[in-house]
N, C-alpha and C positions, 0 to 999 in steps of 0.2 A: 779519477782521471789519471791515475798514476801510469797505467799501461800506455795510454795514448801519449802522454808526455814523454815516456821512455822511448817509444817508437819514433816520435818526431825529433827528439834529441839525437838519436842514432842517425836518422836520415840527414839531419843538419850537419852532423860531424862528417858524414860521408861526403856531403857537398863541399865542405871546406877542404877535406883531403884531396878531392878530385878537382878543386878550383872551379866549381860550378857557380854561375851567377844567380841561380835560383835557390829557393829555400832548402830543398833536400832531394835525396835519392832513396827510393824504397825498393826492396825486393817485392815480387808479386805477393807473397804471403803477408808481408808487412803492410802492403797497400790494402789488401783485403781487410786486415784488422783495423787499419785506420778508417777505412770506409764504413765499417760497422760502428766504430767508437766515436767518430767526430760528427757532431750534428751538422747537417747540410753539406757534408763533403761530397765532391763529385769526382767520378772517374771519367775522363775524357779520352775516348778511343779515337786516335787520329789516323788509323789505317784507311785504306780506300774502301769504297762501297763494294767493290769486287771481293776484297778480303773479308768484309763482314758477311757477305752473302755466301761465299764459297768455303771460307776457312772456319768461320764461327764468330759468334757475338758474345759479349758479356751482358747479361740481363741487367738493365738499369743504367748502363753506361750512356753518356752523352756522346753521340757519334758526329764528329766533324772532320772531314778529310783534310789532311795537311797537304797531300799531293793528290791531283785528280787522276782518275782512271777512266778511259785509257788516256795515254799521252804523258803521264807522269810529270805534269806541270804543277808548280806550286799553286795552292788555292789562294787567289788574291783577296778573298773575303774571309779568310780564317779568323782574324781578330774580330771582325764585325760579327760573325756568326757566334764566336766564343762569347763575346760581350753580351749578345742577345740571349744566349741559352744558359749562361752560368752566372749566378749571383756574384756581385762584386766582392762580397765578404767571404765567399766559400773557400775552403781548403780544396785545392784542385790537384789531382794526380793525372798525369798524361801517360798514355800507353800506346805503343804501336806494335809492330811485329817483333822487333828485337831491342828496342830502346833508343835508336838513332833519331827517327823522325820525332818521337816524343820529347827527346832532349831539345831539338830545335823549337818545338811548340812551347815547351816550358820557358825557354829563353825568350821567345817572342812575347809570350804573355807577361813575363816579368818586365821586359822592356816597355810594354804597354801599360805598366803601372800596377800589375797584380803582385801581391806580396807572397801569398801562401801557395806557391807552385812547386810541385814535386814531380820527378820523373820516375816511372816504374822501370827499373832495371830489368833486363832480360826480355821485356815485352810479353806479348801474347804467346809467341811460338818459341822463344829462346834462341840460342845459338845453333849453328849447324854442327852436326856430329862428324865423325871421321868419314861417313858415307855421304856427307853433304845434305843430310836431312835434318829438319827442325823437329821440335816437340820431344826430344830425348834429353836435351841438356838445358835446364832452366826454363823459364817462361811460366806464364799464367796457367796454361792447360796442363803442363807437366807437373805443376804444384798441386793439381787436383782441385783448383778453385772453380767456382760456378761459371759455366759457359754453355752455349747451345749451338747446334749446327745451324747455319744460315738458312 
């Protein structure tokens, strides 16, 4: 378990440096490794249904919208859905497009009593480049990790 321990320690140190209220922050590549190494770990994709359908999905991820589409309203049932779909003891990694909604989801799950909550930095698409486009700087897809077109 040495590699898993090292990854989680790094993620926890990042969270302390960034003053985050949840367990840790992982890069997409680190999150993929943790997902492979930690029994029962879950990746929770909090993007919208439109993003899953049009931009792409991560096979095996639990999909729970943080914001609804259309309308961009907060999902009032997020914690209820999360609690129903993810085992209480699971290590959970939250991912969105760029890391902002997943940060909020990790905070909400932590406030709801979950301990092992991690944010996936950079998200699925990463940051915008100089041309305002994503998928060129950071992100799950740019890292070459498994995904499929919706």
